[in-house]
C-alpha positions as CSV (number, residue, x, y, z in Angstrom):
1,X,94.9,-130.8,-108.8
2,X,97.3,-131.1,-111.7
3,X,98.6,-127.6,-112.3
4,X,99.0,-128.3,-116.0
5,X,95.3,-128.8,-116.4
6,X,93.0,-125.8,-116.9
7,X,89.6,-125.8,-115.4
8,X,86.8,-125.7,-118.0
9,X,83.6,-124.0,-117.1
10,X,80.5,-126.0,-117.5
11,X,77.4,-124.3,-118.8
12,X,74.1,-126.0,-118.5
13,X,72.0,-125.7,-121.7
14,X,68.2,-126.3,-121.6
15,X,67.2,-128.6,-124.5
16,X,65.4,-126.9,-127.4
17,X,61.8,-127.7,-128.0
18,X,60.9,-128.8,-131.6
19,X,59.3,-125.4,-132.2
20,X,62.4,-123.6,-131.1
21,X,64.6,-125.7,-133.3
22,X,62.3,-124.9,-136.3
23,X,62.6,-121.2,-135.6
24,X,66.4,-121.4,-135.1
25,X,67.0,-123.4,-138.3
26,X,64.6,-122.0,-140.8
27,X,65.4,-123.1,-144.4
28,X,64.7,-121.2,-147.6
29,X,63.9,-117.6,-148.3
30,X,62.0,-115.8,-145.6
31,X,59.2,-113.4,-146.3
32,X,60.0,-109.7,-146.4
33,X,58.0,-107.4,-144.1
34,X,57.1,-104.9,-146.8
35,X,56.1,-107.7,-149.2
36,X,53.9,-109.3,-146.6
37,X,52.1,-105.9,-146.1
38,X,51.6,-105.5,-149.9
39,X,50.2,-108.9,-150.3
40,X,47.9,-108.5,-147.2
41,X,46.6,-105.3,-148.6
42,X,45.5,-107.1,-151.7
43,X,44.1,-110.3,-150.1
44,X,42.5,-108.6,-147.1
45,X,42.8,-109.7,-143.5
46,X,43.3,-113.4,-142.9
47,X,40.0,-115.1,-142.2
48,X,39.8,-117.0,-138.9
49,X,39.8,-120.3,-140.7
50,X,42.8,-119.1,-142.9
51,X,43.0,-118.3,-146.6
52,X,41.3,-120.9,-148.8
53,X,43.7,-123.2,-150.6
54,X,41.5,-123.3,-153.7
55,X,41.7,-119.5,-154.2
56,X,45.4,-119.6,-154.9
57,X,45.0,-118.8,-158.6
58,X,42.6,-116.0,-157.8
59,X,45.2,-114.6,-155.4
60,X,47.9,-114.9,-158.0
61,X,45.7,-112.9,-160.4
62,X,45.4,-110.1,-157.9
63,X,49.1,-109.9,-157.6
64,X,49.8,-110.2,-161.3
65,X,47.2,-107.5,-162.2
66,X,48.3,-105.1,-159.5
67,X,52.1,-105.3,-159.9
68,X,52.3,-106.2,-163.6
69,X,53.8,-109.6,-162.7
70,X,54.5,-112.0,-159.9
71,X,57.7,-110.9,-158.1
72,X,59.5,-113.6,-156.1
73,X,59.2,-111.6,-152.9
74,X,55.4,-111.6,-153.3
75,X,55.3,-115.3,-154.0
76,X,57.3,-115.9,-150.8
77,X,55.0,-113.7,-148.8
78,X,51.9,-115.4,-150.3
79,X,53.3,-118.9,-149.4
80,X,53.9,-117.7,-145.8
81,X,50.4,-116.2,-145.5
82,X,48.6,-119.1,-146.9
83,X,50.7,-121.8,-145.3
84,X,51.5,-123.4,-148.6
85,X,55.0,-124.6,-149.6
86,X,56.9,-122.1,-151.6
87,X,57.5,-124.8,-154.3
88,X,53.7,-125.3,-154.7
89,X,53.0,-121.6,-155.1
90,X,55.8,-121.3,-157.6
91,X,54.8,-124.3,-159.7
92,X,51.2,-123.0,-160.0
93,X,52.4,-119.5,-160.8
94,X,54.8,-120.8,-163.5
95,X,52.3,-123.3,-165.0
96,X,49.9,-120.8,-166.6
97,X,50.7,-118.6,-169.6
98,X,49.1,-115.4,-168.2
99,X,51.3,-115.2,-165.1
100,X,54.7,-113.6,-165.5
101,X,57.1,-114.7,-162.7
102,X,59.7,-112.0,-162.2
103,X,62.9,-111.6,-160.2
104,X,62.7,-108.8,-157.6
105,X,65.1,-106.6,-159.6
106,X,63.2,-106.9,-162.8
107,X,60.9,-104.2,-164.2
108,X,57.6,-105.5,-165.6
109,X,56.4,-104.5,-169.0
110,X,54.0,-101.6,-168.9
111,X,51.7,-103.6,-171.1
112,X,51.7,-106.9,-172.9
113,X,50.5,-107.2,-176.5
114,X,49.5,-110.8,-177.4
115,X,49.1,-111.5,-181.1
116,X,47.0,-114.6,-181.8
117,X,48.9,-117.3,-183.7
118,X,46.0,-119.7,-184.3
119,X,45.3,-121.0,-187.8
120,X,42.6,-118.5,-188.6
121,X,44.7,-115.5,-187.5
122,X,47.8,-117.0,-189.2
123,X,45.9,-117.0,-192.5
124,X,44.8,-113.4,-191.9
125,X,48.5,-112.2,-191.6
126,X,49.0,-112.3,-187.8
127,X,52.7,-113.1,-188.1
128,X,53.3,-110.1,-190.4
129,X,51.3,-107.9,-188.1
130,X,53.4,-109.0,-185.1
131,X,56.7,-108.3,-187.0
132,X,55.5,-104.8,-187.9
133,X,54.4,-104.1,-184.3
134,X,57.8,-105.2,-182.9
135,X,59.5,-102.7,-185.2
136,X,57.4,-99.7,-184.0
137,X,56.3,-100.2,-180.4
138,X,58.4,-98.9,-177.6
139,X,60.5,-100.9,-175.1
140,X,57.8,-100.8,-172.5
141,X,55.5,-102.9,-174.6
142,X,56.1,-106.7,-174.6
143,X,54.9,-108.4,-177.8
144,X,54.3,-112.1,-177.7
145,X,52.5,-114.9,-179.5
146,X,49.1,-116.1,-178.1
147,X,48.0,-119.6,-178.9
148,X,44.4,-118.5,-179.3
149,X,42.2,-115.8,-177.8
150,X,38.8,-117.0,-179.0
151,X,38.1,-114.4,-181.7
152,X,38.8,-116.4,-184.8
153,X,36.0,-114.8,-186.7
154,X,37.7,-111.4,-186.2
155,X,41.1,-112.5,-187.4
156,X,43.7,-111.2,-187.0
157,X,43.0,-110.6,-183.3
158,X,45.2,-109.3,-180.5
159,X,45.0,-108.7,-176.8
160,X,46.2,-105.4,-175.6
161,X,46.6,-105.9,-171.9
162,X,43.1,-107.3,-171.1
163,X,41.4,-105.6,-174.1
164,X,40.6,-107.6,-177.2
165,X,41.1,-106.0,-180.6
166,X,39.5,-107.8,-183.5
167,X,40.4,-107.3,-187.2
168,X,43.6,-105.8,-185.9
169,X,45.8,-103.6,-188.0
170,X,49.0,-101.8,-187.1
171,X,47.1,-98.5,-187.0
172,X,44.3,-99.8,-184.8
173,X,46.7,-101.4,-182.3
174,X,48.9,-98.2,-182.1
175,X,45.8,-96.1,-181.6
176,X,44.7,-98.4,-178.8
177,X,48.2,-98.2,-177.2
178,X,47.8,-94.4,-177.1
179,X,44.6,-94.9,-175.2
180,X,45.8,-97.8,-173.0
181,X,44.4,-96.2,-169.9
182,X,40.9,-97.2,-171.1
183,X,41.7,-100.9,-171.5
184,X,39.4,-102.0,-168.8
185,X,36.1,-100.7,-170.3
186,X,33.4,-103.3,-169.7
187,X,31.2,-102.1,-172.5
188,X,33.7,-102.7,-175.3
189,X,33.2,-106.5,-175.4
190,X,29.7,-106.9,-174.0
191,X,27.3,-105.5,-176.6
192,X,23.6,-105.2,-175.9
193,X,23.3,-108.3,-173.7
194,X,20.1,-109.2,-172.0
195,X,20.5,-108.0,-168.4
196,X,18.9,-109.7,-165.4
197,X,15.9,-107.4,-165.0
198,X,15.1,-107.6,-168.7
199,X,15.4,-111.4,-168.7
200,X,13.1,-111.7,-165.7
201,X,10.5,-109.4,-167.3
202,X,10.5,-111.6,-170.4
203,X,9.6,-114.7,-168.3
204,X,13.2,-115.8,-167.6
205,X,13.9,-118.1,-164.6
206,X,10.2,-119.2,-164.6
207,X,11.1,-122.7,-165.7
208,X,13.9,-123.0,-163.2
209,X,11.8,-121.7,-160.3
210,X,9.0,-124.2,-161.1
211,X,11.5,-127.0,-161.0
212,X,13.3,-125.8,-157.9
213,X,10.0,-125.3,-156.1
214,X,8.9,-128.9,-157.0
215,X,6.2,-127.8,-159.4
216,X,7.6,-130.1,-162.1
217,X,8.3,-133.8,-161.9
218,X,12.1,-134.4,-162.2
219,X,11.5,-137.5,-164.1
220,X,9.5,-135.7,-166.7
221,X,12.3,-133.2,-167.1
222,X,14.9,-135.9,-167.6
223,X,12.8,-137.7,-170.2
224,X,12.3,-134.5,-172.1
225,X,16.0,-133.9,-172.3
226,X,16.6,-137.5,-173.3
227,X,13.9,-137.2,-176.1
228,X,15.6,-134.0,-177.3
229,X,18.9,-135.8,-177.9
230,X,20.8,-133.0,-176.2
231,X,24.5,-134.0,-175.9
232,X,27.5,-132.3,-174.4
233,X,28.5,-129.5,-176.8
234,X,32.0,-128.9,-175.5
235,X,33.3,-131.7,-177.7
236,X,32.7,-135.0,-175.9
237,X,29.1,-135.4,-176.9
238,X,28.0,-137.3,-173.9
239,X,24.1,-137.4,-173.5
240,X,23.2,-134.6,-171.0
241,X,20.4,-136.3,-169.2
242,X,22.4,-139.4,-168.7
243,X,25.1,-137.4,-167.0
244,X,22.5,-135.8,-164.7
245,X,21.2,-139.2,-163.7
246,X,24.7,-140.6,-163.0
247,X,25.6,-137.7,-160.7
248,X,22.3,-137.7,-158.8
249,X,22.8,-141.3,-158.0
250,X,26.1,-140.5,-156.2
251,X,26.2,-139.8,-152.4
252,X,26.1,-136.1,-151.5
253,X,27.3,-133.5,-151.2
254,X,27.5,-133.1,-155.0
255,X,29.1,-130.2,-156.9
256,X,28.9,-128.7,-160.4
257,X,31.4,-127.1,-162.7
258,X,30.5,-125.1,-165.9
259,X,33.3,-125.1,-168.5
260,X,33.6,-121.8,-170.4
261,X,37.3,-122.2,-171.1
262,X,36.9,-122.8,-174.8
263,X,40.5,-122.8,-175.7
264,X,40.2,-125.0,-178.9
265,X,41.6,-122.9,-181.7
266,X,38.7,-122.0,-184.0
267,X,36.1,-122.1,-181.2
268,X,34.2,-119.0,-180.0
269,X,30.6,-120.1,-179.7
270,X,30.4,-119.9,-175.9
271,X,31.7,-116.3,-176.1
272,X,29.1,-115.5,-178.7
273,X,26.2,-116.7,-176.5
274,X,27.6,-115.2,-173.3
275,X,28.0,-111.8,-174.9
276,X,24.3,-111.7,-175.8
277,X,22.3,-113.8,-173.3
278,X,24.2,-114.8,-170.1
279,X,21.1,-115.7,-168.1
280,X,19.9,-118.3,-170.5
281,X,22.8,-120.6,-169.6
282,X,22.6,-119.6,-165.9
283,X,19.0,-120.7,-165.9
284,X,20.0,-124.0,-167.5
285,X,22.7,-124.3,-164.8
286,X,20.1,-123.9,-162.0
287,X,17.9,-126.5,-163.6
288,X,20.8,-129.0,-163.9
289,X,21.9,-128.3,-160.4
290,X,18.4,-129.0,-159.0
291,X,18.0,-132.2,-161.0
292,X,21.4,-133.5,-160.2
293,X,21.2,-132.3,-156.5
294,X,24.4,-130.2,-156.6
295,X,24.9,-127.8,-153.7
296,X,27.5,-125.5,-155.2
297,X,28.3,-124.4,-158.8
298,X,31.6,-123.2,-160.1
299,X,31.8,-121.3,-163.4
300,X,35.3,-121.5,-165.0
301,X,35.7,-118.7,-167.6
302,X,38.8,-118.3,-169.8
303,X,41.0,-115.4,-168.9
304,X,40.9,-113.8,-172.3
305,X,37.3,-112.9,-171.8
306,X,38.1,-110.1,-169.4
307,X,35.1,-107.8,-170.0
308,X,32.7,-110.7,-170.1
309,X,34.0,-111.8,-166.7
310,X,33.2,-108.4,-165.2
311,X,29.8,-108.4,-166.9
312,X,29.0,-112.0,-165.7
313,X,30.0,-111.2,-162.2
314,X,27.7,-108.2,-162.2
315,X,24.8,-110.3,-163.5
316,X,25.5,-113.0,-160.9
317,X,25.4,-110.4,-158.2
318,X,22.0,-109.2,-159.5
319,X,20.7,-112.8,-159.6
320,X,21.8,-113.5,-156.0
321,X,20.5,-110.1,-154.8
322,X,17.0,-110.9,-156.1
323,X,16.8,-114.7,-156.6
324,X,13.7,-116.1,-158.4
325,X,14.0,-119.3,-156.3
326,X,16.5,-120.8,-153.7
327,X,19.9,-120.8,-155.3
328,X,22.9,-123.1,-154.9
329,X,26.2,-121.3,-154.0
330,X,27.7,-119.9,-157.2
331,X,31.4,-119.0,-157.6
332,X,33.0,-117.5,-160.8
333,X,36.5,-118.6,-161.3
334,X,39.1,-117.1,-163.7
335,X,41.3,-119.2,-165.9
336,X,44.9,-118.2,-166.5
337,X,45.8,-119.2,-170.0
338,X,46.0,-123.0,-170.3
339,X,44.3,-124.9,-173.1
340,X,44.5,-128.1,-171.2
341,X,42.1,-126.7,-168.6
342,X,39.3,-127.2,-171.2
343,X,39.6,-130.9,-170.3
344,X,37.2,-131.5,-167.4
345,X,39.6,-133.0,-164.8
346,X,42.3,-130.4,-165.6
347,X,39.7,-127.7,-165.1
348,X,38.8,-129.2,-161.7
349,X,42.4,-129.2,-160.7
350,X,42.6,-125.5,-161.6
351,X,39.4,-124.7,-159.7
352,X,41.1,-126.3,-156.7
353,X,44.0,-123.9,-157.1
354,X,46.5,-126.3,-158.6
355,X,48.2,-126.8,-161.9
356,X,45.8,-127.8,-164.6
357,X,47.0,-131.3,-165.1
358,X,44.4,-134.0,-166.2
359,X,43.7,-136.8,-163.8
360,X,43.9,-140.5,-164.5
361,X,40.6,-142.2,-165.0
362,X,38.8,-144.1,-163.5
363,X,37.5,-142.8,-161.2
364,X,35.5,-140.4,-163.3
365,X,34.6,-136.9,-162.0
366,X,30.9,-137.9,-161.7
367,X,32.1,-140.1,-158.9
368,X,35.2,-138.3,-157.6
369,X,35.5,-134.7,-158.9
370,X,35.9,-131.3,-157.2
371,X,37.3,-131.7,-153.7
372,X,36.8,-135.4,-154.0
373,X,33.0,-135.0,-154.4
374,X,30.7,-136.2,-157.2
375,X,30.7,-133.5,-159.8
376,X,28.5,-132.6,-162.7
377,X,30.5,-130.9,-165.5
378,X,29.0,-129.2,-168.5
379,X,30.0,-127.0,-171.3
380,X,28.2,-123.6,-171.2
381,X,26.4,-124.1,-174.6
382,X,24.8,-127.4,-173.4
383,X,23.1,-125.5,-170.5
384,X,22.2,-122.6,-172.9
385,X,19.7,-124.9,-174.7
386,X,18.0,-126.5,-171.6
387,X,15.4,-123.8,-171.1
388,X,14.3,-123.7,-174.7
389,X,14.0,-127.5,-174.9
390,X,11.8,-127.6,-171.8
391,X,9.6,-124.7,-172.8
392,X,9.3,-125.6,-176.6
393,X,9.4,-129.3,-176.2
394,X,12.0,-131.9,-177.1
395,X,10.8,-132.1,-180.7
396,X,11.8,-128.5,-181.3
397,X,15.4,-129.4,-180.8
398,X,15.4,-133.0,-182.1
399,X,13.2,-132.0,-185.1
400,X,16.1,-130.2,-186.8
401,X,18.8,-132.1,-188.6
402,X,19.9,-133.3,-192.0
403,X,21.3,-136.5,-193.5
404,X,19.9,-138.7,-190.8
405,X,21.1,-136.6,-187.9
406,X,19.0,-134.9,-185.2
407,X,19.3,-131.6,-183.4
408,X,20.9,-128.2,-183.8
409,X,24.6,-127.3,-183.7
410,X,26.4,-124.0,-183.2
411,X,29.3,-123.9,-185.7
412,X,32.2,-121.5,-185.1
413,X,33.2,-120.8,-188.7
414,X,36.4,-118.9,-189.6
415,X,38.9,-118.8,-192.4
416,X,38.3,-118.2,-196.1
417,X,34.5,-117.6,-196.1
418,X,32.7,-114.5,-196.9
419,X,30.7,-114.3,-193.6
420,X,32.5,-116.0,-190.6
421,X,30.9,-116.3,-187.2
422,X,28.7,-118.5,-185.1
423,X,26.1,-120.3,-187.3
424,X,23.2,-122.2,-185.7
425,X,22.5,-124.9,-188.2
426,X,21.0,-128.4,-188.4
427,X,23.1,-131.2,-187.0
428,X,24.4,-133.3,-189.9
429,X,24.8,-130.4,-192.3
430,X,27.7,-130.8,-194.7
431,X,30.6,-128.4,-194.9
432,X,29.6,-127.4,-198.4
433,X,26.0,-126.6,-197.3
434,X,27.3,-124.7,-194.3
435,X,29.5,-122.5,-196.4
436,X,26.9,-121.9,-199.1
437,X,23.8,-121.4,-197.0
438,X,25.1,-119.8,-193.8
439,X,28.5,-118.2,-194.7
440,X,27.7,-116.4,-198.0
441,X,30.0,-118.8,-199.8
442,X,33.8,-118.6,-200.1
443,X,35.6,-115.3,-199.8
444,X,36.3,-113.5,-203.1
445,X,39.2,-115.1,-205.0
446,X,39.1,-118.2,-202.9
447,X,37.9,-121.7,-203.6
448,X,37.5,-124.6,-201.1
449,X,40.6,-126.7,-200.7
450,X,40.4,-128.2,-197.2
451,X,38.8,-127.7,-193.8
452,X,39.3,-128.4,-190.1
453,X,35.9,-129.7,-188.9
454,X,36.7,-129.7,-185.2
455,X,39.4,-127.1,-184.5
456,X,43.1,-127.9,-184.2
457,X,42.5,-131.4,-182.7
458,X,39.7,-132.5,-185.1
459,X,41.9,-133.3,-188.1
460,X,41.9,-131.9,-191.7
461,X,39.7,-133.0,-194.6
462,X,40.0,-132.2,-198.3
463,X,37.4,-130.4,-200.4
464,X,36.3,-133.7,-202.0
465,X,34.9,-134.8,-198.6
466,X,32.9,-131.6,-198.1
467,X,29.7,-133.7,-198.4
468,X,30.2,-135.5,-195.1
469,X,27.6,-134.8,-192.4
470,X,29.1,-132.6,-189.6
471,X,28.0,-134.2,-186.4
472,X,29.1,-136.5,-183.6
473,X,30.2,-140.0,-184.7
474,X,30.1,-139.2,-188.4
475,X,33.7,-138.2,-189.1
476,X,35.7,-140.8,-187.1
477,X,36.0,-143.2,-190.0
478,X,37.9,-140.5,-191.8
479,X,40.3,-139.8,-189.0
480,X,38.5,-136.7,-187.7
481,X,35.9,-135.6,-185.3
482,X,33.5,-132.7,-184.9
483,X,34.4,-131.8,-181.2
484,X,33.2,-128.3,-180.4
485,X,32.2,-127.7,-184.1
486,X,35.1,-125.3,-184.7
487,X,35.2,-125.2,-188.5
488,X,38.2,-123.5,-190.2
489,X,38.0,-123.2,-194.0
490,X,41.1,-123.3,-196.2
491,X,41.4,-122.3,-199.8
492,X,43.7,-122.9,-202.7
493,X,46.0,-120.2,-201.2
494,X,46.7,-122.3,-198.1
495,X,48.4,-125.6,-197.4
496,X,47.2,-128.4,-195.2
497,X,50.7,-129.1,-194.0
498,X,51.0,-125.5,-192.7
499,X,47.7,-125.9,-190.8
500,X,48.9,-129.2,-189.3
501,X,52.2,-127.7,-188.3
502,X,50.4,-124.7,-186.7
503,X,48.2,-127.2,-184.7
504,X,51.2,-129.3,-183.6
505,X,53.1,-126.1,-182.4
506,X,50.0,-125.2,-180.5
507,X,49.9,-128.6,-178.8
508,X,53.6,-128.5,-178.0
509,X,53.1,-125.1,-176.4
510,X,50.0,-126.1,-174.5
511,X,51.1,-129.6,-173.2
512,X,50.9,-129.7,-169.4
513,X,54.1,-131.8,-169.4
514,X,52.6,-134.6,-167.3
515,X,53.0,-137.3,-170.0
516,X,56.4,-137.8,-171.6
517,X,54.8,-139.0,-175.0
518,X,52.8,-135.7,-175.2
519,X,55.5,-133.4,-173.8
520,X,58.3,-134.7,-175.9
521,X,56.3,-136.1,-178.8
522,X,54.6,-132.9,-179.8
523,X,57.9,-130.9,-179.8
524,X,59.7,-133.6,-181.8
525,X,56.8,-133.9,-184.3
526,X,56.7,-130.1,-184.8
527,X,60.4,-130.2,-185.6
528,X,60.0,-133.1,-188.1
529,X,57.0,-131.5,-189.8
530,X,59.1,-128.5,-190.9
531,X,61.1,-130.6,-193.3
532,X,60.1,-130.3,-197.0
533,X,59.8,-134.1,-197.2
534,X,58.4,-135.6,-194.0
535,X,60.1,-138.5,-192.2
536,X,56.8,-140.4,-192.2
537,X,57.9,-143.6,-190.4
538,X,59.2,-141.6,-187.5
539,X,56.2,-139.4,-187.4
540,X,53.8,-142.3,-187.5
541,X,55.7,-144.0,-184.6
542,X,55.5,-140.8,-182.6
543,X,51.8,-140.6,-183.4
544,X,51.1,-144.1,-182.2
545,X,53.0,-143.5,-178.9
546,X,51.1,-140.2,-178.3
547,X,47.7,-141.8,-178.9
548,X,48.4,-144.9,-176.9
549,X,50.3,-143.5,-173.9
550,X,48.9,-139.9,-173.3
551,X,46.7,-139.4,-170.3
552,X,44.2,-136.9,-171.8
553,X,42.8,-135.9,-175.1
554,X,45.4,-133.3,-175.9
555,X,48.2,-135.9,-176.5
556,X,45.8,-138.4,-177.9
557,X,44.3,-136.0,-180.5
558,X,47.5,-134.1,-181.4
559,X,48.5,-136.5,-184.2
560,X,45.2,-136.1,-186.0
561,X,46.2,-133.2,-188.3
562,X,49.5,-134.8,-189.4
563,X,47.8,-138.2,-190.0
564,X,45.3,-136.4,-192.2
565,X,48.0,-134.7,-194.2
566,X,49.6,-138.1,-194.7
567,X,46.3,-139.6,-195.8
568,X,44.7,-136.8,-197.9
569,X,47.5,-134.3,-198.8
570,X,50.5,-136.6,-199.5
571,X,51.5,-134.4,-202.4
572,X,52.3,-131.5,-200.0
573,X,54.9,-133.5,-198.1
574,X,56.9,-135.0,-200.9
575,X,55.1,-138.3,-201.1
């Protein structure tokens, strides 16, 4: 052996298995033991089949409510426990307004105060109220704008934690802050509703039971709904019976989703009916589920209706404990502050535990909806009227109407009227008739100047067009639509350009970001609309791109208010 060479020991190494390599080379942040325990205590023991992927948003709510925010350590632990990628958990948590993602070293606010910034609340002085509150509340209270909280008839409205305060003043908010430990009271927002036992005693669920037990001919039921002219009352206006027929023709299993996310500024009709008679829509839901052949029903309720969610869950428990007939499976799901989830496919994405981003169509959700199954989607108010139509006859519903229109409409009226609120009125009623006959006229010192017939997205019309019938298909020639019948009334003290800017800022804030024309166009339009004299060519180009290239109705309808200002209120923008 060459003495200059050193012997080198040879060590035999056993090759790593793929699993061993994965453990040895883990990437990314690993879950903390204490955080895992904290999350497990909230979620409960892991089911044998694992945690359900579609309950991710519900799980995030548990964490956010308990800890005052979503700490990164808990998101990491949640991803580990559910088997979801950390990126997916984070992108869902950061998508919704009502989740606050926090660094581990941050301290959450003791309470969040959300001041509604929608048009009705803006006219009632919400911005001034917010500024005064910022000056007097302590550092533990976070004061932020809220796009809309569904209490437009009580403007200005705020959310103190999960407690709604209507007709808010600095004094009432500060008094509520002093009593913040009572924010979760269920009875505050659920006045004298018809409970399950009372509803049954008055004959409730009798119609649903007869249909479920095959005592009624399904074809007769469908024809009655067709004869009534009942259409989707969430905004789209699609004939209800036709939708049932389409879904029942699809291969099973079929599902159902009830939309109570009413995020359109100016809309509060669903909350109004839910506060008073929750079982009427539930009976309509059971009838629809039976006729369409759906096996499971999901109810998607906006997060701002906290007390109503608790009340509704209690009433669902009572229904399921003593069912009047065989029931489909029913799940109540909680929104998390995203206007776009009012769009049916975005709502379905949210129910599946994902970001609420609208889907490309076709396929339509009646064919490929929840979890890839045919899905019947309905607004809550549509179902609210099903029982009455079947018991009173289709003529009861279709017999109402004015100016050549048929049916009844629930108008959410707010703004400069003497008596705002939900007004059940004939379809086709004009704005002038609605204000004079149902709202007690204009508020003192105010005269009609303009109105939004369909919330933020429905456009703006001048007082000289207050004679137009308010119904589906009547306003399109004027660049507007009725939508969910959210009517906001403006007076001589208001400007249409301010209302249009308020709407565009809302759309910019609520864009899901999926479409560049909507994501960028709404922000750019809001910037341009602040100028004393509008750059109309640029705004019209932006409008055309948003209408033509946006995936869903948010981007497509966003230009409606600014186009109406250009057409009817040119004097306000220097033209």
